Structure formats: structure tokens, C-alpha cells
N, C-alpha and C positions, 0 to 999 in steps of 0.2 A: 503493498500499500503507500503510494508516494504521500511524503508531506510535503504540506503549504508551510512556508517561510515566510513570514514578514519582514522586508528588508528596510521598514519607514525608518528606522533609526539611522541607518548607514544614510539613507537619500537625504534626513533632517542634517547630520554632521557634513556632508559631504557638499550641500546648499550652503551650511553656517560658513564652513572654511571658504568656500567660494567667493561668497560675498565679501569677506573679511581680509581676503588676500586680493589685493591690488591685481589687474590683468590676467590673473589663473585662468588656467583651462583646465577641464574636465573628462576624462575618458573614462569612459564605462567597459571595465573588461569582461564581467559578468553580472549577473545580477545579485551576486554577494561582494562583487569587487570593482574598488575604482581606483583612477589616479588622479590626483591634482597634479598639475604642471605650474610651476612657478618659476618662469624661465628655462635654466637648464636642471633645476632643483625637482625633486619629485615629493610628493607626499602621498605612500600607498594606504588604502583602506580595504581592511576586507572584513566583513562582518560573518560569525561563528556563532552557535548558539551554547550555550551551558543549560540543558535544559530547557526550561522556556525564555531563558535571560540572553538575550542579544550581547553579546561580546564583539567589541570593535578593536580590532587588532590595527594598531597605526606603526607605520614606520615613516619616520622622519629623521634621516641621515642628518640633513644640514640643519635640523632644528630651530626650522621656521614657525613652527608653532610658540615653539617660547619667543623667538625675534619679532613674532605678531602680537606679541603679548596675549595670545589665544586661550593658554592654560587654564585660566581662572573661568573662562567662555565654557570651556570643554566639563568642566568641574561642576558648572552651575545645571548646564544641559543634564548630564549624569545624575544628579542629585534631585533636578525636578521636574525636567521634561521627559526624560527618555527612559524608560525600563532595561535600561541596559549597564553595561559596565566598560570603559575605555582603557586601552593598555598601549601604552605609548614608547618604541621602542622597550618593549619588553619590561615596562613597569607599568603600574596602573598610574592614573592620572594625579590621586591624591599624592601619591610619592615622587610623583615627576615635579609638581608643585614645592612638597618638601624638600627635596632636592635640593632646587634654584634657592629656596631659602635659606638650605644650610652655607651655600655658598656664599650667599649675600650676609649672613650674620656674621662667620667667619671673617667677611670682608669688613665689616662693621666695627667687630672687636678691635682689628690690626690690619694696617695695609699692605703688612708683611706675608699674608696667606697670598695663595695664589692656588686656584685650580689648575688643573694639570689634565686631567681628563676622568672618565667614567672607565672601571677595569670590570664591574660587575652590573648587572643589570636585572633582577627577575622579582616580578610581582612587586612584593612590599620589602625588598633588600634591596640597596644599593650598596657600591662599595668603589669609593672614588680615589684616585690619586690627587693630594695637593701638597703644597709645599710652604715651609714657615722660612722667609728669607731662601736659604740652600739646603735646606734640610727637608726632604721628601718623607713624606709620611702617607698613611690609607685610613680614610676615614669608612668607618662602615656604618651605613643607617638604617635600621628596621623602623615599618612603620607600623607598629601594632595597633590596635581598634581602639586604646585606652592612653597609649604614650608613643614618642618617638624615642627610641634609644640609638645614642649616638657613641660608638667607640672607635679608639685609636691603636694603630698598627705601627709600630717602630722601626727602623734598621736597629739591631741590638747595639752597634759602638755610638748611638746617639748621646750625647752629654746629656745628663739625669737633668740639670738646668732647663735646658732647651723642651725636654721633654714634659717637665712638669709646667713649664708655661703654655705647653700645646695641650696637656691633658685641664689644664684651668680652664684654657679657653675653651675648648672642647664641653667642656661642662657649661659653660656659659651660652654657648650656640645653641645645646640641646635643652636648657631651661628655655632658650627663649622661643626655638621651634616650638616646642608644649606649648607654652602661655599662647602663640598667636593660633595654632591648628587644635591644639586638644583641650584647651580650658573648659572647663564645664559652664 
């Protein structure tokens, strides 16, 4: 027996992105898959189902959605307008928003912090490489339902004073992110 699938969430999301990204064009690959082109860059959108819930898988390698300030829009749609969940580059939308907030909070704590890149992105967890001056370290962000956890991993040869500074700053970042996203 063939199942009828509803792709209205995909159509809504494609429409919102097309309207928000100037001069973009849409190619519909199939009933459940579309490509949004912005110059030479592309955003791939594919709708799958987890039971009755639509899951929109978004591949945005050039971070167009972030650069166009659309993460909050996607979060609003996901929470209020569409019975769906969105996954961008293997992270949930809320975790993607939190990842950018972590970067911003580190920058607010000290201009000595630099985001180098994402190492791992899976669902509610991201592992990113950061630098404090010339000292690289990894920050692991875990977006739980009631809190965001942030831990750090260092090179064993890193001086204890630098490690202590980064750990104290990471605690400030974790507190700030939790206040912004998980405060009741």
C-alpha cells in the first residue's frame, strides 16, 4: 500500500528561504528534495519522516542561512508554524543557534578567542576548535533539554595558568548560553 506523504513543510521552508535570500533560485529535484541556489552556492533541502513528523535535512556548506540571519526564523517556524524538525549540517536548529551563541560569548569574554572550525556536528552535540591567542583547544557543546553543557579539551602540554583562564571563561560562556536559551 502506497503512503501519501505531505511535503508542505518543505515547500514552506523553501518559500521562506527564497524570499529571504535575494536573487536566489529554486530547483525542485523531486517531491521531497529541493536546491536553493545563491550565486555559485547552494542549500540542499530534503524532507524525510520520523513517524508522522517531518524532518527537514538542510545542507548549507557555506553557512548562507547564518550569514542571512535566518536561524531564528527557522527556529520560529519549527516551534510555531510547522510540525517538523530541522537539521542543518547535521545539527538541530537550536543547537546550531547555540553554537553561534557560544562563539559570540567567547568573543565577548575576550577578543583573544578565535573560532577555527567545527570538528564534529551530530544532532544536539558539536565539537569545535577554538584558539586562545596561539593556544588551540576543543570546545564540546551538548544541548540537553534543560541545559547546555560546555566542556574543553586541551593539549596536555598547555600551561596550567592558560588552561585555568580558558576553563573559567568557558564557565562564563556556559552560564551565559544557559541564561539566554534555557532560563525558565
